[in-house]
Kinemage of the C-alpha trace (Angstrom):
@kinemage 1
@onewidth
@group {chain A} dominant
@subgroup {mainchain}
@vectorlist {calphas} color= white
{ca unk a 1} P -6.649 -16.248 -3.450
{ca unk a 2} L -9.452 -14.226 -1.789
{ca unk a 3} L -8.756 -11.019 0.190
{ca unk a 4} L -8.581 -12.854 3.473
{ca unk a 5} L -5.937 -15.403 2.064
{ca unk a 6} L -3.890 -12.189 0.641
{ca unk a 7} L -3.576 -10.612 3.960
{ca unk a 8} L -2.742 -13.690 5.729
{ca unk a 9} L -0.160 -14.692 3.565
{ca unk a 10} L 1.257 -10.995 3.380
{ca unk a 11} L 0.879 -11.159 7.075
{ca unk a 12} L 2.837 -14.147 7.986
{ca unk a 13} L 5.500 -13.056 5.273
{ca unk a 14} L 5.883 -9.649 7.038
{ca unk a 15} L 6.380 -11.009 10.530
{ca unk a 16} L 8.582 -13.399 9.546
{ca unk a 17} L 11.046 -10.725 8.008
{ca unk a 18} L 10.058 -8.402 11.222
{ca unk a 19} L 10.984 -10.983 13.276
{ca unk a 20} L 14.736 -11.638 12.021
{ca unk a 21} L 15.608 -8.107 12.044
{ca unk a 22} L 18.110 -6.410 14.094
{ca unk a 23} L 17.353 -3.412 16.569
{ca unk a 24} L 19.516 -1.142 14.108
{ca unk a 25} L 17.331 -2.764 11.380
{ca unk a 26} L 14.243 -1.885 13.096
{ca unk a 27} L 15.408 1.722 14.017
{ca unk a 28} L 15.890 2.550 10.310
{ca unk a 29} L 13.663 5.466 8.849
{ca unk a 30} L 11.064 4.314 6.381
{ca unk a 31} L 11.325 6.910 3.673
{ca unk a 32} L 8.177 6.100 2.396
{ca unk a 33} L 6.286 7.048 5.775
{ca unk a 34} L 7.990 10.190 6.896
{ca unk a 35} L 8.814 9.999 10.920
{ca unk a 36} L 8.330 6.325 11.247
{ca unk a 37} L 10.880 3.540 11.849
{ca unk a 38} L 10.521 0.333 10.844
{ca unk a 39} L 9.692 -0.768 14.053
{ca unk a 40} L 6.915 2.003 13.745
{ca unk a 41} L 5.209 0.853 10.833
{ca unk a 42} L 4.941 -2.805 12.598
{ca unk a 43} L 3.326 -0.980 15.429
{ca unk a 44} L 0.818 0.536 12.891
{ca unk a 45} L 0.080 -2.743 11.198
{ca unk a 46} L -0.628 -4.618 14.575
{ca unk a 47} L -2.411 -1.637 15.657
{ca unk a 48} L -4.701 -1.609 12.316
{ca unk a 49} L -5.854 -4.939 12.904
{ca unk a 50} L -6.253 -4.411 16.731
{ca unk a 51} L -8.808 -1.494 16.232
{ca unk a 52} L -10.888 -3.172 13.323
{ca unk a 53} L -11.081 -6.130 16.015
{ca unk a 54} L -12.053 -3.849 18.786
{ca unk a 55} L -14.381 -1.524 16.484
{ca unk a 56} L -11.960 1.633 17.145
{ca unk a 57} L -12.636 3.145 13.822
{ca unk a 58} L -13.316 6.813 14.733
{ca unk a 59} L -11.114 8.662 12.290
{ca unk a 60} L -10.049 5.593 10.467
{ca unk a 61} L -7.016 5.960 8.027
{ca unk a 62} L -6.496 9.816 9.710
{ca unk a 63} L -3.303 10.837 10.745
{ca unk a 64} L -4.203 11.002 14.349
{ca unk a 65} L -5.837 7.291 14.148
{ca unk a 66} L -2.281 6.128 12.819
{ca unk a 67} L -0.300 7.974 14.959
{ca unk a 68} L -2.200 6.686 17.897
{ca unk a 69} L -1.213 2.628 16.676
{ca unk a 70} L 2.323 3.602 16.604
{ca unk a 71} L 2.745 5.073 20.021
{ca unk a 72} L 0.478 3.118 21.363
{ca unk a 73} L 3.185 0.600 20.731
{ca unk a 74} L 6.401 2.640 21.245
{ca unk a 75} L 7.514 0.733 24.420
{ca unk a 76} L 6.529 -2.845 23.519
{ca unk a 77} L 9.115 -5.219 22.068
{ca unk a 78} L 8.838 -6.640 18.380
{ca unk a 79} L 8.035 -9.608 19.542
{ca unk a 80} L 5.021 -8.265 21.930
{ca unk a 81} L 3.943 -6.461 18.450
{ca unk a 82} L 4.043 -9.416 16.577
{ca unk a 83} L 2.367 -11.313 19.266
{ca unk a 84} L -0.557 -8.790 19.073
{ca unk a 85} L -0.720 -8.845 15.623
{ca unk a 86} L -0.406 -12.539 15.030
{ca unk a 87} L -3.920 -12.912 17.165
{ca unk a 88} L -5.853 -9.829 16.004
{ca unk a 89} L -4.291 -10.417 12.348
{ca unk a 90} L -6.361 -13.687 12.404
{ca unk a 91} L -9.239 -12.278 13.520
{ca unk a 92} L -9.678 -9.815 10.997
{ca unk a 93} L -8.857 -12.708 8.514
{ca unk a 94} L -12.032 -14.570 10.003
{ca unk a 95} L -14.016 -11.440 9.371
{ca unk a 96} L -13.048 -10.485 5.682
{ca unk a 97} L -15.662 -12.716 4.023
{ca unk a 98} L -18.397 -10.859 5.730
{ca unk a 99} L -16.672 -7.535 5.579
{ca unk a 100} L -16.916 -7.651 1.678
{ca unk a 101} L -15.262 -4.837 -0.252
{ca unk a 102} L -14.331 -3.009 3.360
{ca unk a 103} L -11.849 -5.612 3.461
{ca unk a 104} L -10.091 -4.083 0.237
{ca unk a 105} L -7.968 -1.032 1.943
{ca unk a 106} L -7.072 -3.412 4.807
{ca unk a 107} L -5.055 -5.642 2.072
{ca unk a 108} L -3.776 -2.590 0.153
{ca unk a 109} L -2.534 -1.384 3.316
{ca unk a 110} L -0.776 -4.156 4.458
{ca unk a 111} L 0.629 -4.615 0.853
{ca unk a 112} L 1.740 -1.292 0.758
{ca unk a 113} L 3.624 -1.250 3.857
{ca unk a 114} L 5.572 -4.584 3.255
{ca unk a 115} L 7.301 -2.807 0.628
{ca unk a 116} L 8.005 0.503 2.369
{ca unk a 117} L 9.701 -1.982 4.918
{ca unk a 118} L 11.369 -3.533 2.344
{ca unk a 119} L 12.966 -0.572 0.876
{ca unk a 120} L 13.960 0.846 4.474
{ca unk a 121} L 16.125 -2.016 5.087
{ca unk a 122} L 16.974 -2.832 1.524
{ca unk a 123} L 15.877 -6.438 1.020
{ca unk a 124} L 13.529 -6.222 -1.817
{ca unk a 125} L 11.298 -9.395 -2.543
{ca unk a 126} L 7.832 -10.617 -3.290
{ca unk a 127} L 7.272 -8.368 -6.256
{ca unk a 128} L 5.395 -10.969 -7.828
{ca unk a 129} L 3.227 -11.882 -5.189
{ca unk a 130} L -0.784 -12.314 -5.231
{ca unk a 131} L -0.885 -9.041 -2.831
{ca unk a 132} L 0.988 -6.949 -5.485
{ca unk a 133} L -1.515 -7.831 -8.394
{ca unk a 134} L -4.476 -7.339 -6.044
{ca unk a 135} L -3.459 -4.138 -5.055
{ca unk a 136} L -2.489 -3.246 -8.342
{ca unk a 137} L -6.311 -4.146 -9.656
{ca unk a 138} L -7.763 -2.112 -6.686
{ca unk a 139} L -5.592 0.677 -7.623
{ca unk a 140} L -6.161 0.825 -11.298
{ca unk a 141} L -9.983 0.843 -10.295
{ca unk a 142} L -9.971 3.480 -8.046
{ca unk a 143} L -7.611 5.801 -10.275
{ca unk a 144} L -11.000 4.891 -13.095
{ca unk a 145} L -13.060 6.996 -10.148
{ca unk a 146} L -10.311 9.965 -10.104
{ca unk a 147} L -10.299 10.088 -13.910
{ca unk a 148} L -14.011 10.241 -14.016
{ca unk a 149} L -14.546 12.634 -11.499
{ca unk a 150} L -11.596 15.091 -12.971
{ca unk a 151} L -13.557 14.977 -16.157
{ca unk a 152} L -10.749 13.569 -18.265
{ca unk a 153} L -10.826 11.358 -20.975
{ca unk a 154} L -10.104 7.706 -20.499
{ca unk a 155} L -6.339 6.668 -19.467
{ca unk a 156} L -4.754 3.402 -20.933
{ca unk a 157} L -2.211 1.646 -18.447
{ca unk a 158} L -0.170 -1.119 -19.912
{ca unk a 159} L 1.835 -3.599 -17.599
{ca unk a 160} L 3.891 -6.453 -19.382
{ca unk a 161} L 1.082 -8.263 -20.998
{ca unk a 162} L -1.972 -6.486 -19.174
{ca unk a 163} L -3.814 -3.347 -20.418
{ca unk a 164} L -6.610 -1.676 -18.683
{ca unk a 165} L -8.651 1.249 -19.707
{ca unk a 166} L -10.091 3.795 -16.842
{ca unk a 167} L -12.346 6.325 -17.347
{ca unk a 168} L -15.029 6.815 -20.255
{ca unk a 169} L -14.630 7.302 -24.043
{ca unk a 170} L -11.729 6.874 -26.104
{ca unk a 171} L -7.983 7.155 -24.694
{ca unk a 172} L -6.486 10.394 -24.889
{ca unk a 173} L -3.321 9.057 -23.183
{ca unk a 174} L -1.335 5.769 -22.548
{ca unk a 175} L 1.105 4.687 -19.927
{ca unk a 176} L 3.288 2.033 -19.581
{ca unk a 177} L 5.574 1.056 -16.675
{ca unk a 178} L 6.521 -2.060 -14.918
{ca unk a 179} L 3.756 -4.111 -12.812
{ca unk a 180} L 5.350 -3.037 -9.248
{ca unk a 181} L 6.532 0.439 -10.282
{ca unk a 182} L 2.877 1.100 -11.470
{ca unk a 183} L 1.047 -0.204 -8.249
{ca unk a 184} L 3.531 1.686 -6.027
{ca unk a 185} L 2.927 4.652 -8.108
{ca unk a 186} L -0.760 4.348 -7.802
{ca unk a 187} L -0.303 4.342 -3.761
{ca unk a 188} L 1.492 7.420 -3.702
{ca unk a 189} L 5.385 5.798 -3.308
{ca unk a 190} L 6.504 7.315 -6.436
{ca unk a 191} L 7.215 11.220 -7.048
{ca unk a 192} L 5.560 13.381 -9.618
{ca unk a 193} L 8.567 13.578 -11.469
{ca unk a 194} L 8.956 9.725 -11.379
{ca unk a 195} L 5.390 9.115 -12.417
{ca unk a 196} L 6.011 11.536 -15.445
{ca unk a 197} L 9.079 9.769 -16.403
{ca unk a 198} L 7.222 6.390 -17.115
{ca unk a 199} L 6.341 5.794 -20.964
{ca unk a 200} L 3.790 7.884 -22.002
{ca unk a 201} L 1.851 8.426 -25.426
{ca unk a 202} L -0.031 11.664 -25.145
{ca unk a 203} L -0.197 14.425 -22.602
{ca unk a 204} L 0.703 12.836 -19.222
{ca unk a 205} L 0.005 16.494 -17.444
{ca unk a 206} L -3.752 15.900 -16.592
{ca unk a 207} L -3.231 12.625 -15.404
{ca unk a 208} L -0.435 12.994 -13.224
{ca unk a 209} L -2.520 15.207 -11.221
{ca unk a 210} L -4.806 12.377 -10.328
{ca unk a 211} L -2.560 9.593 -10.781
{ca unk a 212} L -2.110 8.349 -7.161
{ca unk a 213} L -4.773 7.451 -4.270
{ca unk a 214} L -2.391 9.447 -1.981
{ca unk a 215} L -0.046 12.133 -2.008
{ca unk a 216} L 3.104 11.397 -3.953
{ca unk a 217} L 6.235 11.017 -2.608
{ca unk a 218} L 7.603 14.148 -1.812
{ca unk a 219} L 11.150 13.303 -3.390
{ca unk a 220} L 11.995 10.096 -5.637
{ca unk a 221} L 11.648 6.765 -3.904
{ca unk a 222} L 14.356 4.418 -5.440
{ca unk a 223} L 13.474 0.837 -3.955
């Protein structure tokens, strides 16, 4: 599956999930996104797609950029948010081939937030989806860049039958975790202590500091 297909699959699955939630479920706080409810998270996803389509990319991915997306949709019903996302999301998918690698963050974002939402409503699922695999591959590659910039020796990662070597030279440490947990940790959805609790061979300390593409969760996130 290419990026557009993965985004579309994830969007349709999430839209179906959001559309079936009760008002109390939509109001639940999202532990992975402090200050947001499940409905706010849906507003962010619709807002990202709308902003990409409209070329509103100043401050891309910053807190003010995402906060505006949520605030602009506070007064809308979930049905209205989903209707907007259906339209703008389909347009984003049509553009993704031309977007090339710049489409990658959009896919990682929607995959990440699917599981943020599922955690908030205690409805796990899609943990072996094409989206999780895509996000994991992209996040492992990004970790390689952080390892090199920190001038650390290479790191080996293992998940099931898969293995990656990131950085340069011989690995000084190996970390083993479940694929889903590894993906969530690499995108900041695990605390530093949770990352340290993975199965490590060698000194984990220098790698824990650069493990996530975003700040690690302030407290343990159990999903």
